[in-house]
C-alpha positions, 0 to 999 in steps of 0.5 A: 499499499502507498500511504497518502496522509492518513489513508492508504492508497491501493498499489493497483487502481484495478484488480486486473492490474494486480493480476497481470503483474502477479502472473508476470512475477510468478512466471519469472519466479518459475524460471520462464525468464529473467527479470532484465529480459522482461524489462527489455521487452516491456520497454520495447512495447512502449517504444513500438507504441510510441508512448512518449508520455510519462505513465501514471501506473494506470490503464495505459501502463498495464495495457502495455504490460498485458500486451508484452505478456501476451506476446511473450506467452505466444513467442515462448509457446506457454500459451498460443495466440489462439488460446489467448484469443479464445480466453479474451473472447470468453472474458468479453462474453462473460463481462458483457452478460454479467449484471452491473455490480456482479462478479464476472465469472467464466464458464468452465471449459468443456 
């Protein structure tokens, strides 16, 4: 937590920011890549997208993080592009069919 005055501020502004960060850290800790290699890839994503502005750790930052992770998963064969696209589609469908304020749940794979 980041402390601002007498109230803590969350380290991540959205739950998915924490989740994509945790997945990346877990892959690193499992030996799938070195953190320096991750930092290089992440920087390349910013450069490729022309992100010349300072990022505040919000959606722009974590969208770039997610893009880097997806490319990494596909390039290394941990998860193929098709599997990633199917998962994105499933999440989109689940999100769109979930009433506002309710948790989003994926259907179990068949």
